[in-house]
DOLOPA-889525 format. One record per atom (N, C-alpha, C): x, y, z; residue number from 1; atom name; chain; residue in one letter. Coordinates in nm, 3 decimals, m for minus. Example, Ala and Ser with C-alpha at 12.3 -4.5 7.8 and 13.67 -1.06 7.14 Angstrom:
// residues 2
+---------+---------+---------+-------+------+------+-------+
:      xx :      yy :      zz : palum : zavo : pavo : vexlo :
+---------+---------+---------+-------+------+------+-------+
:   1.319 :  m0.569 :   0.780 :     1 :    N :    A :     A :
:   1.230 :  m0.450 :   0.780 :     1 :   CA :    A :     A :
:   1.320 :  m0.330 :   0.780 :     1 :    C :    A :     A :
:   1.285 :  m0.225 :   0.708 :     2 :    N :    A :     S :
:   1.367 :  m0.106 :   0.714 :     2 :   CA :    A :     S :
:   1.290 :   0.003 :   0.787 :     2 :    C :    A :     S :
+---------+---------+---------+-------+------+------+-------+
//
This chain:
// residues 90
+---------+---------+---------+-------+------+------+-------+
:      xx :      yy :      zz : palum : zavo : pavo : vexlo :
+---------+---------+---------+-------+------+------+-------+
:  10.877 :   8.315 :  m2.136 :     1 :    N :    A :     X :
:  10.874 :   8.219 :  m2.234 :     1 :   CA :    A :     X :
:  10.886 :   8.080 :  m2.169 :     1 :    C :    A :     X :
:  10.797 :   7.988 :  m2.207 :     2 :    N :    A :     X :
:  10.800 :   7.856 :  m2.145 :     2 :   CA :    A :     X :
:  10.875 :   7.757 :  m2.239 :     2 :    C :    A :     X :
:  10.970 :   7.681 :  m2.181 :     3 :    N :    A :     X :
:  11.050 :   7.587 :  m2.263 :     3 :   CA :    A :     X :
:  10.955 :   7.477 :  m2.313 :     3 :    C :    A :     X :
:  10.975 :   7.435 :  m2.425 :     4 :    N :    A :     X :
:  10.897 :   7.317 :  m2.481 :     4 :   CA :    A :     X :
:  10.964 :   7.188 :  m2.446 :     4 :    C :    A :     X :
:  10.883 :   7.086 :  m2.419 :     5 :    N :    A :     X :
:  10.941 :   6.954 :  m2.386 :     5 :   CA :    A :     X :
:  11.004 :   6.895 :  m2.505 :     5 :    C :    A :     X :
:  11.121 :   6.833 :  m2.489 :     6 :    N :    A :     X :
:  11.188 :   6.764 :  m2.595 :     6 :   CA :    A :     X :
:  11.171 :   6.613 :  m2.575 :     6 :    C :    A :     X :
:  11.126 :   6.550 :  m2.679 :     7 :    N :    A :     X :
:  11.107 :   6.405 :  m2.676 :     7 :   CA :    A :     X :
:  11.240 :   6.336 :  m2.702 :     7 :    C :    A :     X :
:  11.277 :   6.245 :  m2.609 :     8 :    N :    A :     X :
:  11.400 :   6.174 :  m2.627 :     8 :   CA :    A :     X :
:  11.361 :   6.028 :  m2.664 :     8 :    C :    A :     X :
:  11.395 :   5.979 :  m2.781 :     9 :    N :    A :     X :
:  11.356 :   5.843 :  m2.821 :     9 :   CA :    A :     X :
:  11.428 :   5.740 :  m2.738 :     9 :    C :    A :     X :
:  11.359 :   5.637 :  m2.695 :    10 :    N :    A :     X :
:  11.416 :   5.527 :  m2.622 :    10 :   CA :    A :     X :
:  11.385 :   5.395 :  m2.694 :    10 :    C :    A :     X :
:  11.472 :   5.303 :  m2.682 :    11 :    N :    A :     X :
:  11.446 :   5.170 :  m2.749 :    11 :   CA :    A :     X :
:  11.384 :   5.079 :  m2.653 :    11 :    C :    A :     X :
:  11.288 :   5.000 :  m2.701 :    12 :    N :    A :     X :
:  11.224 :   4.901 :  m2.619 :    12 :   CA :    A :     X :
:  11.295 :   4.768 :  m2.637 :    12 :    C :    A :     X :
:  11.335 :   4.704 :  m2.523 :    13 :    N :    A :     X :
:  11.405 :   4.578 :  m2.533 :    13 :   CA :    A :     X :
:  11.320 :   4.475 :  m2.607 :    13 :    C :    A :     X :
:  11.383 :   4.396 :  m2.689 :    14 :    N :    A :     X :
:  11.312 :   4.289 :  m2.764 :    14 :   CA :    A :     X :
:  11.345 :   4.160 :  m2.696 :    14 :    C :    A :     X :
:  11.240 :   4.079 :  m2.671 :    15 :    N :    A :     X :
:  11.258 :   3.944 :  m2.612 :    15 :   CA :    A :     X :
:  11.336 :   3.854 :  m2.707 :    15 :    C :    A :     X :
:  11.426 :   3.773 :  m2.648 :    16 :    N :    A :     X :
:  11.498 :   3.679 :  m2.728 :    16 :   CA :    A :     X :
:  11.435 :   3.542 :  m2.716 :    16 :    C :    A :     X :
:  11.397 :   3.482 :  m2.824 :    17 :    N :    A :     X :
:  11.330 :   3.349 :  m2.820 :    17 :   CA :    A :     X :
:  11.426 :   3.244 :  m2.780 :    17 :    C :    A :     X :
:  11.384 :   3.154 :  m2.694 :    18 :    N :    A :     X :
:  11.462 :   3.038 :  m2.656 :    18 :   CA :    A :     X :
:  11.423 :   2.919 :  m2.748 :    18 :    C :    A :     X :
:  11.523 :   2.863 :  m2.816 :    19 :    N :    A :     X :
:  11.494 :   2.756 :  m2.912 :    19 :   CA :    A :     X :
:  11.434 :   2.637 :  m2.834 :    19 :    C :    A :     X :
:  11.335 :   2.578 :  m2.892 :    20 :    N :    A :     X :
:  11.273 :   2.459 :  m2.831 :    20 :   CA :    A :     X :
:  11.240 :   2.361 :  m2.941 :    20 :    C :    A :     X :
:  11.258 :   2.238 :  m2.924 :    21 :    N :    A :     X :
:  11.314 :   2.172 :  m2.806 :    21 :   CA :    A :     X :
:  11.468 :   2.192 :  m2.801 :    21 :    C :    A :     X :
:  11.514 :   2.194 :  m2.680 :    22 :    N :    A :     X :
:  11.659 :   2.206 :  m2.659 :    22 :   CA :    A :     X :
:  11.717 :   2.067 :  m2.661 :    22 :    C :    A :     X :
:  11.848 :   2.057 :  m2.691 :    23 :    N :    A :     X :
:  11.918 :   1.925 :  m2.689 :    23 :   CA :    A :     X :
:  11.915 :   1.866 :  m2.548 :    23 :    C :    A :     X :
:  11.885 :   1.741 :  m2.540 :    24 :    N :    A :     X :
:  11.886 :   1.674 :  m2.412 :    24 :   CA :    A :     X :
:  12.025 :   1.652 :  m2.355 :    24 :    C :    A :     X :
:  12.042 :   1.659 :  m2.229 :    25 :    N :    A :     X :
:  12.168 :   1.634 :  m2.167 :    25 :   CA :    A :     X :
:  12.195 :   1.489 :  m2.150 :    25 :    C :    A :     X :
:  12.320 :   1.444 :  m2.152 :    26 :    N :    A :     X :
:  12.356 :   1.310 :  m2.133 :    26 :   CA :    A :     X :
:  12.387 :   1.288 :  m1.982 :    26 :    C :    A :     X :
:  12.297 :   1.218 :  m1.912 :    27 :    N :    A :     X :
:  12.311 :   1.194 :  m1.773 :    27 :   CA :    A :     X :
:  12.372 :   1.059 :  m1.740 :    27 :    C :    A :     X :
:  12.411 :   0.985 :  m1.843 :    28 :    N :    A :     X :
:  12.458 :   0.843 :  m1.821 :    28 :   CA :    A :     X :
:  12.572 :   0.834 :  m1.719 :    28 :    C :    A :     X :
:  12.664 :   0.930 :  m1.719 :    29 :    N :    A :     X :
:  12.776 :   0.920 :  m1.629 :    29 :   CA :    A :     X :
:  12.733 :   0.943 :  m1.479 :    29 :    C :    A :     X :
:  12.616 :   0.993 :  m1.458 :    30 :    N :    A :     X :
:  12.568 :   1.016 :  m1.321 :    30 :   CA :    A :     X :
:  12.509 :   0.892 :  m1.258 :    30 :    C :    A :     X :
:  12.486 :   0.787 :  m1.337 :    31 :    N :    A :     X :
:  12.429 :   0.668 :  m1.292 :    31 :   CA :    A :     X :
:  12.534 :   0.551 :  m1.282 :    31 :    C :    A :     X :
:  12.509 :   0.457 :  m1.198 :    32 :    N :    A :     X :
:  12.604 :   0.346 :  m1.187 :    32 :   CA :    A :     X :
:  12.602 :   0.259 :  m1.310 :    32 :    C :    A :     X :
:  12.488 :   0.224 :  m1.361 :    33 :    N :    A :     X :
:  12.477 :   0.144 :  m1.482 :    33 :   CA :    A :     X :
:  12.368 :   0.196 :  m1.571 :    33 :    C :    A :     X :
:  12.401 :   0.209 :  m1.699 :    34 :    N :    A :     X :
:  12.305 :   0.260 :  m1.803 :    34 :   CA :    A :     X :
:  12.319 :   0.167 :  m1.924 :    34 :    C :    A :     X :
:  12.212 :   0.109 :  m1.967 :    35 :    N :    A :     X :
:  12.209 :   0.018 :  m2.082 :    35 :   CA :    A :     X :
:  12.117 :   0.076 :  m2.186 :    35 :    C :    A :     X :
:  12.162 :   0.106 :  m2.306 :    36 :    N :    A :     X :
:  12.078 :   0.163 :  m2.411 :    36 :   CA :    A :     X :
:  12.007 :   0.058 :  m2.492 :    36 :    C :    A :     X :
:  12.051 :  m0.069 :  m2.482 :    37 :    N :    A :     X :
:  11.986 :  m0.181 :  m2.554 :    37 :   CA :    A :     X :
:  11.985 :  m0.171 :  m2.703 :    37 :    C :    A :     X :
:  12.077 :  m0.097 :  m2.761 :    38 :    N :    A :     X :
:  12.077 :  m0.077 :  m2.906 :    38 :   CA :    A :     X :
:  12.179 :  m0.173 :  m2.976 :    38 :    C :    A :     X :
:  12.249 :  m0.258 :  m2.902 :    39 :    N :    A :     X :
:  12.345 :  m0.345 :  m2.962 :    39 :   CA :    A :     X :
:  12.278 :  m0.452 :  m3.049 :    39 :    C :    A :     X :
:  12.353 :  m0.511 :  m3.138 :    40 :    N :    A :     X :
:  12.298 :  m0.618 :  m3.229 :    40 :   CA :    A :     X :
:  12.241 :  m0.732 :  m3.153 :    40 :    C :    A :     X :
:  12.155 :  m0.805 :  m3.218 :    41 :    N :    A :     X :
:  12.094 :  m0.923 :  m3.156 :    41 :   CA :    A :     X :
:  12.200 :  m1.023 :  m3.100 :    41 :    C :    A :     X :
:  12.167 :  m1.091 :  m2.991 :    42 :    N :    A :     X :
:  12.246 :  m1.188 :  m2.923 :    42 :   CA :    A :     X :
:  12.389 :  m1.142 :  m2.889 :    42 :    C :    A :     X :
:  12.402 :  m1.015 :  m2.865 :    43 :    N :    A :     X :
:  12.531 :  m0.959 :  m2.823 :    43 :   CA :    A :     X :
:  12.531 :  m0.912 :  m2.679 :    43 :    C :    A :     X :
:  12.648 :  m0.878 :  m2.630 :    44 :    N :    A :     X :
:  12.656 :  m0.814 :  m2.496 :    44 :   CA :    A :     X :
:  12.607 :  m0.675 :  m2.499 :    44 :    C :    A :     X :
:  12.525 :  m0.641 :  m2.400 :    45 :    N :    A :     X :
:  12.473 :  m0.499 :  m2.390 :    45 :   CA :    A :     X :
:  12.571 :  m0.422 :  m2.306 :    45 :    C :    A :     X :
:  12.634 :  m0.320 :  m2.366 :    46 :    N :    A :     X :
:  12.737 :  m0.244 :  m2.295 :    46 :   CA :    A :     X :
:  12.683 :  m0.142 :  m2.203 :    46 :    C :    A :     X :
:  12.742 :  m0.118 :  m2.087 :    47 :    N :    A :     X :
:  12.703 :  m0.019 :  m1.995 :    47 :   CA :    A :     X :
:  12.777 :   0.115 :  m2.022 :    47 :    C :    A :     X :
:  12.709 :   0.223 :  m2.022 :    48 :    N :    A :     X :
:  12.771 :   0.358 :  m2.039 :    48 :   CA :    A :     X :
:  12.771 :   0.430 :  m1.904 :    48 :    C :    A :     X :
:  12.733 :   0.365 :  m1.794 :    49 :    N :    A :     X :
:  12.730 :   0.429 :  m1.668 :    49 :   CA :    A :     X :
:  12.871 :   0.439 :  m1.605 :    49 :    C :    A :     X :
:  12.873 :   0.476 :  m1.476 :    50 :    N :    A :     X :
:  12.998 :   0.487 :  m1.403 :    50 :   CA :    A :     X :
:  13.080 :   0.361 :  m1.385 :    50 :    C :    A :     X :
:  13.008 :   0.247 :  m1.384 :    51 :    N :    A :     X :
:  13.081 :   0.119 :  m1.365 :    51 :   CA :    A :     X :
:  13.128 :   0.061 :  m1.494 :    51 :    C :    A :     X :
:  13.108 :   0.121 :  m1.606 :    52 :    N :    A :     X :
:  13.157 :   0.085 :  m1.738 :    52 :   CA :    A :     X :
:  13.148 :  m0.064 :  m1.766 :    52 :    C :    A :     X :
:  13.254 :  m0.128 :  m1.810 :    53 :    N :    A :     X :
:  13.242 :  m0.270 :  m1.858 :    53 :   CA :    A :     X :
:  13.214 :  m0.370 :  m1.746 :    53 :    C :    A :     X :
:  13.230 :  m0.325 :  m1.623 :    54 :    N :    A :     X :
:  13.199 :  m0.416 :  m1.508 :    54 :   CA :    A :     X :
:  13.046 :  m0.445 :  m1.501 :    54 :    C :    A :     X :
:  12.965 :  m0.357 :  m1.563 :    55 :    N :    A :     X :
:  12.823 :  m0.373 :  m1.555 :    55 :   CA :    A :     X :
:  12.759 :  m0.414 :  m1.689 :    55 :    C :    A :     X :
:  12.846 :  m0.458 :  m1.786 :    56 :    N :    A :     X :
:  12.795 :  m0.500 :  m1.914 :    56 :   CA :    A :     X :
:  12.700 :  m0.625 :  m1.893 :    56 :    C :    A :     X :
:  12.594 :  m0.634 :  m1.975 :    57 :    N :    A :     X :
:  12.498 :  m0.743 :  m1.957 :    57 :   CA :    A :     X :
:  12.526 :  m0.850 :  m2.061 :    57 :    C :    A :     X :
:  12.545 :  m0.972 :  m2.013 :    58 :    N :    A :     X :
:  12.570 :  m1.086 :  m2.093 :    58 :   CA :    A :     X :
:  12.442 :  m1.151 :  m2.144 :    58 :    C :    A :     X :
:  12.437 :  m1.184 :  m2.268 :    59 :    N :    A :     X :
:  12.321 :  m1.245 :  m2.325 :    59 :   CA :    A :     X :
:  12.308 :  m1.392 :  m2.296 :    59 :    C :    A :     X :
:  12.195 :  m1.431 :  m2.245 :    60 :    N :    A :     X :
:  12.165 :  m1.578 :  m2.223 :    60 :   CA :    A :     X :
:  12.039 :  m1.609 :  m2.297 :    60 :    C :    A :     X :
:  12.052 :  m1.693 :  m2.394 :    61 :    N :    A :     X :
:  11.940 :  m1.728 :  m2.481 :    61 :   CA :    A :     X :
:  11.951 :  m1.650 :  m2.609 :    61 :    C :    A :     X :
:  11.833 :  m1.603 :  m2.657 :    62 :    N :    A :     X :
:  11.827 :  m1.536 :  m2.785 :    62 :   CA :    A :     X :
:  11.756 :  m1.399 :  m2.759 :    62 :    C :    A :     X :
:  11.832 :  m1.302 :  m2.709 :    63 :    N :    A :     X :
:  11.777 :  m1.167 :  m2.689 :    63 :   CA :    A :     X :
:  11.801 :  m1.089 :  m2.815 :    63 :    C :    A :     X :
:  11.694 :  m1.057 :  m2.887 :    64 :    N :    A :     X :
:  11.708 :  m0.992 :  m3.018 :    64 :   CA :    A :     X :
:  11.709 :  m0.843 :  m3.006 :    64 :    C :    A :     X :
:  11.740 :  m0.778 :  m3.116 :    65 :    N :    A :     X :
:  11.737 :  m0.635 :  m3.122 :    65 :   CA :    A :     X :
:  11.604 :  m0.598 :  m3.193 :    65 :    C :    A :     X :
:  11.524 :  m0.506 :  m3.131 :    66 :    N :    A :     X :
:  11.393 :  m0.470 :  m3.181 :    66 :   CA :    A :     X :
:  11.400 :  m0.324 :  m3.218 :    66 :    C :    A :     X :
:  11.387 :  m0.293 :  m3.345 :    67 :    N :    A :     X :
:  11.392 :  m0.150 :  m3.390 :    67 :   CA :    A :     X :
:  11.247 :  m0.096 :  m3.410 :    67 :    C :    A :     X :
:  11.145 :  m0.173 :  m3.380 :    68 :    N :    A :     X :
:  11.009 :  m0.126 :  m3.395 :    68 :   CA :    A :     X :
:  10.950 :  m0.088 :  m3.257 :    68 :    C :    A :     X :
:  10.954 :  m0.178 :  m3.162 :    69 :    N :    A :     X :
:  10.900 :  m0.151 :  m3.027 :    69 :   CA :    A :     X :
:  11.008 :  m0.097 :  m2.935 :    69 :    C :    A :     X :
:  11.013 :   0.033 :  m2.930 :    70 :    N :    A :     X :
:  11.120 :   0.102 :  m2.852 :    70 :   CA :    A :     X :
:  11.066 :   0.232 :  m2.801 :    70 :    C :    A :     X :
:  11.132 :   0.289 :  m2.702 :    71 :    N :    A :     X :
:  11.088 :   0.416 :  m2.647 :    71 :   CA :    A :     X :
:  11.185 :   0.528 :  m2.692 :    71 :    C :    A :     X :
:  11.310 :   0.515 :  m2.659 :    72 :    N :    A :     X :
:  11.412 :   0.611 :  m2.704 :    72 :   CA :    A :     X :
:  11.524 :   0.536 :  m2.777 :    72 :    C :    A :     X :
:  11.598 :   0.615 :  m2.856 :    73 :    N :    A :     X :
:  11.708 :   0.549 :  m2.930 :    73 :   CA :    A :     X :
:  11.661 :   0.475 :  m3.049 :    73 :    C :    A :     X :
:  11.754 :   0.395 :  m3.105 :    74 :    N :    A :     X :
:  11.726 :   0.325 :  m3.230 :    74 :   CA :    A :     X :
:  11.670 :   0.185 :  m3.215 :    74 :    C :    A :     X :
:  11.684 :   0.127 :  m3.093 :    75 :    N :    A :     X :
:  11.639 :  m0.014 :  m3.076 :    75 :   CA :    A :     X :
:  11.615 :  m0.042 :  m2.928 :    75 :    C :    A :     X :
:  11.560 :  m0.163 :  m2.905 :    76 :    N :    A :     X :
:  11.545 :  m0.208 :  m2.767 :    76 :   CA :    A :     X :
:  11.577 :  m0.356 :  m2.764 :    76 :    C :    A :     X :
:  11.586 :  m0.418 :  m2.647 :    77 :    N :    A :     X :
:  11.609 :  m0.560 :  m2.636 :    77 :   CA :    A :     X :
:  11.473 :  m0.631 :  m2.644 :    77 :    C :    A :     X :
:  11.469 :  m0.738 :  m2.720 :    78 :    N :    A :     X :
:  11.346 :  m0.815 :  m2.734 :    78 :   CA :    A :     X :
:  11.370 :  m0.958 :  m2.680 :    78 :    C :    A :     X :
:  11.286 :  m0.995 :  m2.581 :    79 :    N :    A :     X :
:  11.300 :  m1.125 :  m2.513 :    79 :   CA :    A :     X :
:  11.197 :  m1.221 :  m2.564 :    79 :    C :    A :     X :
:  11.237 :  m1.339 :  m2.605 :    80 :    N :    A :     X :
:  11.146 :  m1.447 :  m2.644 :    80 :   CA :    A :     X :
:  11.066 :  m1.496 :  m2.523 :    80 :    C :    A :     X :
:  10.944 :  m1.539 :  m2.546 :    81 :    N :    A :     X :
:  10.863 :  m1.585 :  m2.436 :    81 :   CA :    A :     X :
:  10.878 :  m1.733 :  m2.402 :    81 :    C :    A :     X :
:  10.929 :  m1.815 :  m2.486 :    82 :    N :    A :     X :
:  10.940 :  m1.952 :  m2.454 :    82 :   CA :    A :     X :
:  11.084 :  m2.002 :  m2.436 :    82 :    C :    A :     X :
:  11.180 :  m1.918 :  m2.475 :    83 :    N :    A :     X :
:  11.321 :  m1.960 :  m2.467 :    83 :   CA :    A :     X :
:  11.383 :  m1.932 :  m2.329 :    83 :    C :    A :     X :
:  11.323 :  m1.857 :  m2.238 :    84 :    N :    A :     X :
:  11.384 :  m1.824 :  m2.116 :    84 :   CA :    A :     X :
:  11.500 :  m1.725 :  m2.132 :    84 :    C :    A :     X :
:  11.490 :  m1.636 :  m2.231 :    85 :    N :    A :     X :
:  11.591 :  m1.540 :  m2.256 :    85 :   CA :    A :     X :
:  11.607 :  m1.440 :  m2.143 :    85 :    C :    A :     X :
:  11.728 :  m1.400 :  m2.113 :    86 :    N :    A :     X :
:  11.753 :  m1.290 :  m2.016 :    86 :   CA :    A :     X :
:  11.891 :  m1.235 :  m2.036 :    86 :    C :    A :     X :
:  11.916 :  m1.119 :  m1.977 :    87 :    N :    A :     X :
:  12.042 :  m1.051 :  m1.976 :    87 :   CA :    A :     X :
:  12.093 :  m1.052 :  m1.828 :    87 :    C :    A :     X :
:  12.217 :  m1.080 :  m1.811 :    88 :    N :    A :     X :
:  12.269 :  m1.085 :  m1.672 :    88 :   CA :    A :     X :
:  12.401 :  m1.008 :  m1.662 :    88 :    C :    A :     X :
:  12.427 :  m0.956 :  m1.544 :    89 :    N :    A :     X :
:  12.552 :  m0.888 :  m1.512 :    89 :   CA :    A :     X :
:  12.638 :  m0.990 :  m1.434 :    89 :    C :    A :     X :
:  12.740 :  m1.042 :  m1.497 :    90 :    N :    A :     X :
:  12.825 :  m1.144 :  m1.430 :    90 :   CA :    A :     X :
:  12.929 :  m1.078 :  m1.338 :    90 :    C :    A :     X :
+---------+---------+---------+-------+------+------+-------+
//
């Protein structure tokens, strides 16, 4: 008598989906100075980098907050073309 083969059920591994997009990492502490430019118009732009308040940018002129022309975040700094506006690290 020949024994019959017995089928043993096996489970097939299921792939786990990686959620995308993933949350971005905050790299600001890895840089000396980081300015997000989201502060209110005519205010000091605060640094979130390693040098903290030593690298804050002082407003000279009328540097406005622009919530339309921006790349990341909620706003950017908008410089007038005739006023000689600039931000400086004192």
